[in-house]
C-alpha positions in Angstrom: -20.1 -14.6 -4.1 -22.6 -17.3 -3.0 -23.1 -18.4 0.6 -23.0 -22.2 0.9 -23.7 -22.5 4.6 -23.6 -20.9 8.0 -22.6 -22.8 11.1 -21.5 -22.4 14.6 -18.0 -21.3 15.5 -17.6 -24.6 17.4 -17.3 -26.5 14.1 -13.7 -26.7 12.9 -13.8 -26.1 9.1 -10.0 -26.4 8.6 -10.1 -29.9 7.2 -12.9 -29.0 4.8 -11.1 -25.7 3.7 -7.9 -27.7 3.0 -9.9 -30.1 0.8 -11.3 -27.2 -1.2 -7.8 -25.7 -1.7 -6.5 -29.1 -2.8 -9.1 -29.1 -5.5 -8.2 -25.4 -6.3 -11.7 -24.2 -5.2 -11.5 -20.5 -4.1 -13.6 -19.7 -1.1 -14.0 -17.4 1.9 -14.8 -18.3 5.5 -16.3 -15.2 7.2 -16.8 -15.2 10.9 -18.9 -13.0 13.2 -19.3 -13.2 17.0 -21.3 -16.5 16.9 -21.3 -18.0 13.4 -19.0 -18.7 10.4 -20.1 -18.9 6.8 -18.5 -20.4 3.7 -18.7 -18.3 0.5 -17.6 -19.2 -3.0 -17.4 -17.3 -6.3 -20.3 -17.6 -8.7 -18.4 -19.8 -11.1 -18.1 -22.5 -8.5 -20.6 -25.3 -8.4 -22.3 -24.3 -5.2 -24.6 -27.3 -5.0 -21.7 -29.8 -5.3 -19.7 -28.0 -2.6 -22.8 -28.1 -0.3 -23.3 -31.8 -1.0 -19.7 -32.7 -0.2 -19.9 -30.6 3.0 -23.0 -32.6 4.1 -21.2 -35.9 3.4 -18.2 -34.7 5.5 -20.5 -33.6 8.4 -22.1 -37.1 8.3 -18.7 -38.7 8.8 -17.4 -39.3 5.3 -13.6 -39.2 4.8 -12.8 -36.4 2.5 -9.9 -38.4 1.0 -12.4 -41.0 -0.1 -14.7 -38.5 -1.9 -14.4 -38.7 -5.6 -14.8 -35.4 -7.5 -16.6 -36.9 -10.5 -17.3 -33.6 -12.2 -15.6 -30.2 -12.0 -16.4 -28.2 -8.9 -16.1 -25.0 -10.9 -17.0 -24.0 -14.4 -14.6 -22.4 -16.9 -13.7 -19.0 -15.7 -14.5 -16.0 -17.8 -11.7 -13.4 -18.0 -14.4 -10.7 -17.9 -15.0 -11.8 -14.3 -11.8 -10.0 -13.4 -12.1 -6.6 -15.1 -9.5 -4.8 -12.9 -6.9 -7.6 -13.4 -7.5 -7.7 -17.2 -7.4 -3.9 -17.5 -4.1 -3.7 -15.6 -2.5 -6.2 -18.0 -4.0 -4.7 -21.2 -3.1 -1.1 -20.3 0.4 -2.2 -19.5 0.7 -3.9 -22.9 -0.7 -1.0 -24.8 1.4 1.6 -23.1 4.6 -0.5 -23.2 4.3 -1.0 -27.0 3.3 2.7 -27.5 6.5 3.9 -25.8 8.5 1.5 -27.9 9.9 -0.2 -24.8 11.3 3.1 -23.7 12.4 4.6 -27.0 9.6 7.2 -27.3 10.5 9.9 -24.9 7.8 12.3 -26.1 5.1 9.9 -24.8 7.1 8.8 -21.8 7.2 12.4 -20.6 3.5 12.3 -19.9 3.7 9.0 -18.0 6.8 9.3 -15.8 6.2 10.4 -12.2 7.6 13.9 -13.1 8.2 15.6 -16.5 11.7 15.4 -17.9 13.8 16.4 -20.9 17.1 15.3 -22.1 19.8 17.9 -22.8 22.7 16.2 -24.5 23.7 13.5 -22.1 22.1 15.2 -19.2 18.6 14.3 -17.8 16.7 17.2 -16.4 13.4 16.7 -14.5 11.0 18.7 -12.4 10.4 18.4 -8.7 8.0 15.8 -7.4 5.7 18.4 -6.0 5.4 20.0 -9.4 3.2 17.0 -10.4 0.9 17.8 -7.5 0.9 21.5 -8.1 0.0 21.1 -11.8 -2.7 18.5 -10.9 -1.0 15.8 -13.0 -1.8 13.2 -10.3 -2.0 10.3 -12.8 1.8 10.5 -12.8 2.0 8.8 -9.4 0.4 5.6 -10.9 1.3 5.5 -14.7 4.9 4.5 -14.3 3.7 0.9 -13.5 2.4 0.6 -17.0 5.7 1.2 -18.7 8.0 -1.7 -19.4 11.3 -1.7 -21.2 11.7 -5.2 -22.4 9.5 -8.2 -23.3 10.5 -10.5 -20.4 9.8 -7.7 -18.0 6.2 -7.2 -19.0 5.5 -11.0 -19.5 6.9 -11.8 -16.0 4.9 -9.0 -14.3 1.7 -9.8 -16.2 1.9 -13.4 -15.3 2.2 -12.7 -11.6 -0.6 -10.1 -11.7 -2.8 -12.6 -13.4 -2.1 -15.4 -10.8 -2.1 -13.3 -7.6 -4.1 -10.2 -8.5 -6.9 -12.2 -10.0 -7.2 -14.2 -6.7 -7.6 -11.0 -4.7 -10.2 -9.6 -7.1 -12.0 -13.0 -7.2 -12.2 -13.4 -3.4 -12.3 -9.9 -2.0 -13.8 -8.0 -4.9 -12.7 -5.3 -7.4 -12.8 -2.5 -4.8 -10.3 -4.2 -2.5 -8.0 -5.0 -5.5 -8.2 -1.4 -6.7 -7.2 0.0 -3.3 -4.3 -2.4 -3.0 -3.0 -1.6 -6.5 -3.4 2.1 -6.2 -1.7 2.2 -2.8 1.2 0.0 -3.9 1.7 2.0 -7.1 1.9 5.4 -5.4 4.2 4.1 -2.6 6.6 2.2 -4.8 6.8 4.9 -7.5 7.6 7.7 -5.0 10.2 5.5 -3.3 11.9 4.7 -6.6 11.8 8.3 -7.7 13.7 9.5 -4.6 16.5 7.0 -5.4 16.8 7.1 -9.2 14.8 10.0 -10.6 11.8 9.5 -13.1 13.3 7.1 -15.6 11.8 3.9 -14.3 8.7 1.8 -14.9 7.0 -1.6 -14.5 4.6 -3.4 -12.3 7.2 -5.2 -10.3 6.5 -3.2 -7.2 2.8 -4.0 -7.5 3.7 -7.7 -7.9 5.6 -7.6 -4.6 2.8 -5.8 -3.0 0.0 -8.3 -3.9 2.2 -11.2 -3.0 3.1 -9.6 0.4 -0.6 -8.7 0.9 -1.9 -12.3 0.3 1.0 -13.8 2.4 0.3 -11.6 5.5 -3.5 -12.0 5.2 -3.1 -15.8 5.3 -0.6 -15.6 8.2 -3.1 -13.7 10.3 -6.1 -16.0 9.3 -7.1 -19.0 11.3 -7.8 -20.8 8.0 -5.7 -19.9 4.9 -7.8 -17.6 2.7 -5.8 -17.1 -0.5 -4.0 -20.4 -0.3 -0.7 -19.6 -2.0 2.3 -21.7 -0.8 4.5 -19.8 1.8 7.5 -20.8 -0.2 6.4 -18.3 -2.9 7.1 -15.5 -0.5 10.6 -16.9 0.3 11.4 -17.1 -3.4 10.4 -13.5 -4.0 12.4 -12.2 -1.1 15.4 -14.2 -2.4 14.8 -12.6 -5.8 14.7 -9.1 -4.1 18.1 -9.8 -2.5 19.5 -10.9 -5.8 18.5 -7.6 -7.3 20.4 -5.7 -4.7 23.5 -7.8 -5.3 23.6 -6.6 -9.0 23.7 -10.2 -10.2 20.4 -9.9 -12.1 21.7 -7.0 -14.1 25.0 -8.8 -14.8 23.2 -11.8 -16.3 21.1 -9.6 -18.7 17.9 -8.7 -16.8 18.6 -5.0 -17.3 18.3 -2.3 -14.7 16.4 -3.4 -11.7 14.1 -1.0 -9.7 15.1 -2.5 -6.4 13.7 0.3 -4.3 10.3 -0.1 -6.0 10.4 -3.8 -5.2 11.2 -3.3 -1.6 8.7 -0.4 -1.2 6.1 -2.5 -2.9 6.6 -5.4 -0.5 6.3 -3.0 2.5 3.2 -1.4 0.9 1.6 -4.8 0.5 2.2 -5.6 4.2 0.7 -2.3 5.2 -2.3 -2.8 2.8 -3.6 -5.6 5.1 -4.6 -3.2 8.0 -5.5 -0.6 5.4 -8.0 -2.9 3.7 -9.4 -4.2 7.1 -10.0 -0.6 8.1 -11.7 0.5 4.9 -13.6 -2.7 4.0 -14.4 -4.1 7.5 -17.3 -6.3 6.4 -16.0 -7.4 3.0 -12.6 -8.4 4.2 -13.2 -9.8 7.6 -12.5 -13.4 8.3 
């Protein structure tokens, strides 16, 4: 991240921040007791942003300012290692388990070990995963998907929303949010359905709820996603509980993981503020 300027708290930056969001320029406004500073990722043209700010402070109307050249360079996917890793690992594991047909491999990735005896599913207790130090099991179910639309849908949302978290708050914050959401949503779904579930849907709900609540508590929107996106996802969650999505061919829906992920995302806001006070402050 690069600091563009630091000014007094008496200066209202809302109009300038809205201008940046209109041009899809990611940024952070960090406040302390007396000042506020604007930060942008390294791929953003910092000199151009500083120039536009000076013009605005001199009285120029932002609607009259022409963006004659891009305010940001082409983004390199390697700038988002955690987001890319999450998507790639999900793809590799999903194809490795044959979209749920390779039980021998799935046994090592489900939240508890299992075996199939005829038509009966037998699995160990959740605490057995802890006692045997197989702690990866509390996370790895998020990497297993059982059909192509499922993994494509989840990967798209992780790329759109997760990338913004990693870009603006850093890989450490993104890692904590994902780890927290994975464990909470996986445990919740296990208590309802047993170990035969998977997917990043709970994580998707978590990162969406996290960014939504963060912006709701901020004086100036930080992530900049439209609030209607949260309304749509809650509506989708309700549809899942009605059984309509399964009826039209979406397959079994891990509704509990979705709900738990949403709640985990909301709780991740105070968790991140507590762990990363300086990095995540506004």
